[in-house]
MILO-513277 format. One record per residue (C-alpha): residue in one letter; x, y, z. Coordinates in steps of 0.2 Angstrom, whole numbers, plus 5000, padded with zeros to 4 digits. Example, Ala and Ser with C-alpha at 12.3 -4.5 7.8 and 13.67 -1.06 7.14 Angstrom:
2
A506249785039;S506849955036;
end
This chain:
864
M529754405365;A530854275357;V531254255339;H531954105330;A532854075312;Q531554075298;T531853965283;A533454045271;P532954145258;S533854075241;G535654115241;H535854125260;D536554005272;A535353925283;D536153995297;T536254165292;A534554175287;T533354315287;V532854315306;A531054395314;P530154385328;A529254215333;G528954095346;L530454085359;T531253915356;G532953935349;L533753795341;D533453615348;E535053545357;A535353395343;E535253545329;A536553655339;Q537853495341;H537553465324;R537953645319;L539453645333;A540353505322;R539953585305;H540653755310;G541853705325;P541953785343;N541753965343;A543554015349;I544954115340;A546654065339;G547454085355;T548954005366;R549053835366;S550153725379;R551853685377;G551753495371;L553253395378;I554353445359;D554153615365;I554553575385;V556253495381;R556853615369;G556753745381;I557353635393;L559053605382;R559353785382;E559753805398;P561553825406;M561553665415;F561153565403;L562453635388;L563653605404;L563353435407;L563253405388;A564953465386;A565753365402;A565053215394;G565953255379;L567153275383;Y567353125393;L566853035378;V568353125368;V569753075381;G569352895379;D568352855394;I566752775386;G565852715402;E566052905412;G565352985395;L564052845394;F563652865411;M563653075410;T562653045395;A561252955404;G561253065419;A560853215407;V559453115399;V558753065415;T558753235423;I557953315408;G556853175407;L556253235427;V556253415422;V555053365407;L553853265422;Q553753415431;E553253555420;A552253445410;R551153425426;S551353605428;E550353625409;R549153505413;A548753605429;L548753765418;A547653715404;A546353655417;L546453845425;R546253885406;E544553795407;L543953835421;A544254035415;E543353995398;P541754105399;F539954055397;A538554115388;R536654125392;V535554035377;I533753995373;R533753815366;G532253725365;G531353855373;T532153865389;E533553955395;R535353865396;R537153925402;V538453835391;P540253875388;A540554025374;R541553905363;E539853785361;V538953945352;V538453895336;P537553995322;G535654025325;D535654025342;L534854145354;V536054235365;L535454335381;V536454485385;G536754595401;E537454725405;G539354715407;E539654565397;R540654535382;L539854455365;P540154285363;A539954295343;D539254395329;G537754415328;L536054545328;L535154615341;I533354565341;A532454605354;G532754675371;D533254865378;A534454975367;L536154935370;T537855035372;V539154935367;D540954975369;E541654935351;S543554975354;A544254835351;L543754835336;T543755015331;G544955095343;E543555215345;S543355245364;V541555325365;P540255165364;V539055165352;S537155125352;K536154975346;L534454965341;P533454795339;A533454745319;P531654775312;T531054615306;G531554535290;T533254605292;D534654505281;G535954425293;A536954355280;A537754545278;D539354595283;P539354755291;E540854845299;P540854885317;G540655065323;G539155175320;D537655215330;D535855145329;T536154995320;P535554805325;Y537554725320;L538354675336;F540254585336;A541154455347;G542354525359;T541454705362;L540854735378;N538954775383;V539054925392;R537454965398;G535454885393;Q535154695392;G534454615375;M534254445363;I535554425350;H535454315334;V537154225331;V537554255313;R539454195316;T540654105326;G542454075330;A543654125314;S542254195306;T541954325317;R542754485315;L543654455332;G544254285325;R544954355307;I546354455318;G546554325329;A548054255322;S548954405328;L548454385347;V549454215345;T550954305345;I550754415363;E551654315375;D551254325393;E552554445402;P553454375415;T553054445434;L554154545444;L554654385455;Q555254295441;K556154445432;T557154465450;T557554275450;G558154295432;A559254435434;L559954335449;I560254185441;A560954275425;R562554355438;L562754195448;G562954115428;I564154235424;L565054195441;A565154015437;L565754025422;A567254145429;F567654025440;C567553905428;A568753975418;I569954005432;V569853835440;A570353755421;V571753875419;A572353835437;Y572253665437;G573153635421;V574553745425;L574953685444;R574553495438;D574853505423;D573053415418;W571953525407;I570753365403;G570653365421;G570453555424;A569253585411;L568153445419;S568653525436;G568053705429;I566353625424;T566053535439;L566053705449;A565153795434;I563653655436;A563653655457;L563553865456;L562153865444;P560553875454;E559553825439;E558153765449;F557553935454;P556553975437;M555753795438;V555453785458;L554453975454;A553553905436;I553053725446;F552453815461;M551453955452;A550453845443;L550153715454;G549753835468;S548553915456;F547853745454;R547553715471;L546753875474;A545653845460;R545053675467;H544653785483;K543553915471;V544854045469;L545454055452;V546954155449;R547054255433;R548754345437;A550154225447;A551054355456;V549454385466;I549854235476;E551454325484;T550254475489;L548954365496;G550154325511;A550154525515;A548454575514;T547954665529;F546154725524;L544754655513;C543454775508;V541954645503;D540254665495;K538654625505;T537454525494;G538154365487;T539654365497;L539154395514;T537254335512;E536454195501;N535954295488;R534354215487;M533254355490;A531454315497;L530154455495;T529354455514;T528554615517;I527554755507;W527054935515;R525855045509;A524755205515;G525555165533;R524954965531;V526254825533;Q526054645525;E527154495530;L527054375515;E526654225520;G526154045513;G524354055506;I523954235513;R522854335502;L523554505499;P522254665501;E522154755484;S522754895487;M524554775490;E524054665475;Q524354835464;T525854875472;L526454695468;R525954705450;V526554855448;A528254805456;A528254635444;L528054765429;A529654865434;S530554705432;A531654615420;I530554505408;R532054365410;P532654415428;V534254385432;D534354495444;P533854415462;M532654545467;D531754555452;R531554355452;A530854375470;V529554485463;H529054375451;A529154215460;V527654305472;A526754395458;E526554235449;W525254195461;L524054355460;P522354315454;G522154375435;E523554445425;T525054465434;D526154555419;R526054615399;A526154505385;G527654525373;A528854665378;P528954835386;L529054985373;R530555065384;S531555025397;Y532455145408;P534055075415;L534955125433;R535855255433;P536955345444;E536255495445;L534355395446;L534555235455;A532855155449;F532455055434;I530955085423;Q529955015412;V528555055398;W526954945393;P525454995383;D523955025394;P522055045389;S522455215393;G523855245387;V525655195392;L525955145409;Y527855195417;A528155045431;A529755105442;K530555015456;G532155045465;A533155145479;P531755225490;E532555405489;A532655385469;V530755325471;F530255475481;R531155595469;L530155525455;C528455525465;R529055725470;M528455685489;S528255835500;D529555835516;D528255765527;E527855665516;R529555595515;A529955615532;V528655495537;T529255355524;D531055385529;A530355315545;V529755165539;V531155105527;A532355135541;G531155025552;L531254885538;A533154905535;S533454895555;R532654735551;G534254675539;L532854685524;R533254765507;V532054875504;L531454965486;G530255095484;V528855065468;A527955195459;S527055225444;A526355345429;R525255355415;E525455455400;D523955455386;R525155415372;N526855355369;R528055495368;A529555455375;S529455575389;A530855555402;P530455505418;E530955645426;D529755745418;L528155635423;A527355635440;F527355465447;A526155395460;F527055335474;E526355125476;G527355085491;L528954985498;V529354815495;G530554705508;F531754575505;A532854445516;D534454405511;P535254295526;V536954285533;R537954135524;P538054035540;D539754015536;V540254195536;P540454225555;Q541854105558;A542754175541;I542854345547;A543454275566;E544654175556;A545154325546;T545254455560;R546454295570;A547454335554;G547554525555;I546654555542;T545154705545;V543554665535;A542454805528;M540854805520;I540354905505;T538754895499;G537455005489;D536054975502;Y535055065515;P536355115529;A535255015543;T535154865534;A537154875532;L537454875548;E536154755553;I536854635540;A538654685547;R538154635566;H537554475559;A539154435549;G540354495563;I540954635555;D541454795569;T539754895568;G540455005584;A541155155573;G539455155563;V539255175546;L539855295532;T538855335518;G539155385498;R538655535501;E539655585518;I541155525506;A540655635492;E540855795507;L542355755513;D544155795506;A545655665504;E546355675521;G544555695529;L544155515521;R545955435526;E545555465544;R543655405544;V544255245535;R545455205548;R543955165561;I542255145551;R541954955543;V540354975537;F540255075521;A538255115513;R537455185497;I539055165488;M539155225470;P540455115462;E541655275457;Q541755305477;K542455125479;L543855165470;A543955345483;L543955215498;I545255115491;E546255275485;A546155315505;L546655135514;K548255125503;A548755295507;N548355235525;G549855085523;E548454965521;I548654805507;V546954795501;A545954665493;M544454725486;T542854625478;G541654695465;D540554625451;G539954775441;V540554865426;N540955005437;D541854895450;A543454885435;P544555045443;A544254985460;L544754805455;E546154875447;A546854995461;G546554885473;H548154775477;I546954625476;G545654635465;I544254495469;A542854475456;M541254365459;G541354225446;Q539554185445;R538554365446;G540054455441;T540354555424;D541554505411;V542354685414;A542454635432;R543554465430;E544654555418;A544954675430;A545354575443;D546654465450;L545754335456;V544054265453;L542654185467;L541954025457;D540654015469;D540654205475;R540654145495;F541654245507;V542154095515;S543254065499;I544254225500;I544954155517;G545154005510;G546254105496;V547354195511;R547454045518;L548253945504;G549154105498;R550054095514;R550353915514;I551053935494;F552054115500;T552854015514;N553453835506;L553953915492;R555154045502;K555953865510;A556053785493;L557253955487;I558153925504;Y558553755502;V558853775485;T560353905490;A560953795504;V561253655494;H562153725481;V563553795494;P564353615499;I564153555481;A565253705475;G566353715490;L566653525488;A567153555470;L568153715473;L569053685491;P569953515488;L570853585472;I571353745483;M571853635498;G572953515485;L571753355487;P570953235478;P569453285469;I567853245481;L566653285466;Y566553245450;P565153305435;M564253135438;H564353165454;V563553345453;I562253265442;L561653135456;L561353275468;E560453365454;L559353235452;V558853235470;I558853415474;D557553475460;P556153355464;V556353385483;C556153545479;S554853575468;L553653425474;A554053395492;F554053585497;E552553625487;G551553475495;E552053525512;P550653545523;S550353725528;E550953815548;R549953785561;H549653945564;A549754015548;M548154105550;E548454175569;R549854285563;P549754465557;P550054485537;R551854515532;P552354695529;S552354735510;S554154775509;E554554605515;P555354515498;L554954335496;F556854305494;G557954435502;T559454465509;S558954375525;Q558454225516;I560154205506;G561054225520;L560054105530;G560253985515;F562154025516;I562353985534;Q561553795531;G562453745516;A563953815526;V563653695540;V563453545527;L565153605518;G566153615535;A565353445541;V565653345523;L567253415521;G567953385539;L567253195535;Y568453185520;V570053255526;W569853135542;A569352995533;L571153025522;N572053055537;A571452915545;G572152825532;A570552765521;P570852735505;E570352885490;M568852795486;Q568252745502;A568452935510;R567552995492;A566052885495;S565952945513;A565853115508;F564553085495;V563552985507;A563453115519;L563153245506;V561653145499;V561053125517;A561453295524;N560253365511;L558853265511;V558753295531;L558953465528;A557653465517;F556353415530;S557353505542;D556853675530;A555053625526;A554253525541;E553653635555;P553553605574;G551953525579;T551753425561;S551753245563;F553253165557;F552553045545;D551053155539;S550153085524;R550553235514;R552353215515;R552353035504;V553053125490;F554453165501;W555052995510;G554552925492;I555953025485;G557052975503;A556752805499;G557252825480;A559052915485;A559452785496;V559352645483;L560152755471;V561652775483;A561552595487;T561652535469;I563052665466;L563952585479;Y563952415480;V563952385461;P565452375454;P565452435437;L564352595443;A565652625458;A567152615447;I566352755434;L565852855448;R567552825456;L566852765472;S567252605483;P566052545499;P566452625514;S566752525530;L565452505543;S566252625554;W566352765541;L564552745534;A563852755552;A565152915555;A564552995539;L562852945541;T562853035558;I563753185555;A562553195538;V560953185552;L561753315563;A562453445548;G560753435540;G559453435555;W560153555567;F559153695559;G557453595563;L558153545579;A558353725584;K556553775575;R555853635589;L556953715602;R556153895598;A554453825598;A554453745612;L555453905624;T554154045614;P552354065621;R550954015611;N550354205610;A552154265605;Q552354125589;R550554175582;T551154375581;T553054295576;A553154285556;
end
């Protein structure tokens, strides 16, 4: 059954013409491209990427840059043009570096948005194609299935009666029914959403049940959703909990920095009678105290981390889930398509006590041909389900006609109370009901006796024990089309069909890796228990405790279910709503649960899980919208790869934040302590700017690209209560920073007491501080056992080389040295500065290596 747009009657646009059934062709590709150019993309106004101007405007609102500009202005006002210009140039370079990094994040986010773009199934040139939803044009024929969002406004012209949730447009939570449009319906009409038994469908609404074909009438801004799309632009993304926590920390530190700024400025002015110097010293301290890198590090890690995950076929829809990945302890996965290859092959037919294995070229007995014909009539005409495709692939080789011309009179989709798909076809003797579904549902339709059912149940169990997916087949006939409910008819049992879907070859190794990482893997499937157990054995899932069925779950109370899920790892004949009960039981047991799903009814379980994982290829739009992650290739190994990358991102982000804390301690201390001790200042605002030029790129780029820890997937998940950046991390950062502060301040005092000129002593301390910060960055980031010159550390070594060139330039170019109030130290003081810097910054790395060498291998694996 198919349609195409006929010639428009007078007064109507050809793209929104009256539609009528005809040959299945749709638009040809050239016409589709012409209409796309004419009407524009099928997209409504939405969030756009930030341009360079927006990024710069946002950066200039940051307190640090306002302080930099204030310091530069102050230098210019007091008449030191060289220092003022240097400060201004430093601020420009700093802003430029931040702009480059944020622009990189925006590019990563834009690439993620492109990956997340929805697709639509269209008929073009007589063939079914999958195209981005933004390329759908008026006149296209779009196929829509259960759980999919409609990409455009149009008319339902073929298929089942649909049930559509239009609450996005009407506010009414009750879904409405849709019937195919009568031949000759005018597609130029502009109906209102809502109302039962109409053929009108609208973009953004959700098809809850049924499947059909839509003739697209309006796209993009012309759709009902598009007309209200402008309001969506004003909706901004909510910051994550981590971002809110970090923002609050920065606000408190900012208030502290400004208070110290005022105290130091007043004290300097009163004690030394130098109010200009006091203002500069206060600004220096405020700049040193403000950890403005925190939000930038978070944003860049989240954006680039999400992009790294997407390159491994895991699309992150909610950035906060990256933090949760490292804590996952329990992984609930579907069987079909996730653990298995989802390439169903019809391998076995059973009828009347006889089993027939389907092999190449074999001729089926006539009775089994009848079973196969009925199974084909009970399958979708344009199959999406792999089992329907497998039935059609075999049935097309039967002699004679294997299906009926046109479309079925009616279809009865799967329902929770009847797990069978039924289609009604015209028949010479009246109408034929063809049913295919779960064996127990088909047995009920056939009203089998207990004895008959016991015999057939044994056959089903035998086939399932071979790992086959088993469906029952049945038929019923009536003398005329009465639209009878299937349950009211007496079906004749036609036999059983068995499908093979092998386990993916990479699954056992991935499950073994998950087990080593302390993650328990459980399989949840709607399949027969024996089939589920056999597939679980092949996949490497623990089957020692047996299988728990949906019927048994229904009979358990909450406490009983909590007890059973502590041991059982295989769950069969599970209804979607029972997945939610399993999730709640696991969470009550203290597990951090990752849950996979693909159907409409999986959305509550995906929302309830700590990490919801939807299938990108076979999942419904509803499941993808409810999920935190989307598997672009539907493979289990991608989940484990996502966990591995998630642990790497979490670990490196924590290291970066510890480092940010550490480096601010010596900068702030060296800006304040010389004033208290009555010594000449070590750091002026331009020195702090130079240090910030080194800190920012090291944090956001070098740490983000650091290789994963060697034993990251051989350790148990971190406790869910353990924060990314808590008291212990802050304490470690202060200890690291205090060591650097003591070493550099000690070097400065030593140099002054030894008679070194003030500018040489300051230069020695400045060199020691820069080198100590770089060595500390390497010590914090690098893991014992990784190569010192690992190729993934190119960014770090590039930053180190750049810092060396920069320091040498400002020391040995007299005009720059004069502006920064430095002079080249002697070789002995330079050697002392480098030695002290390496020791002060590298002690933590040495401690890590000693700990790794002294700790047994097994203990390393279990230590976070």
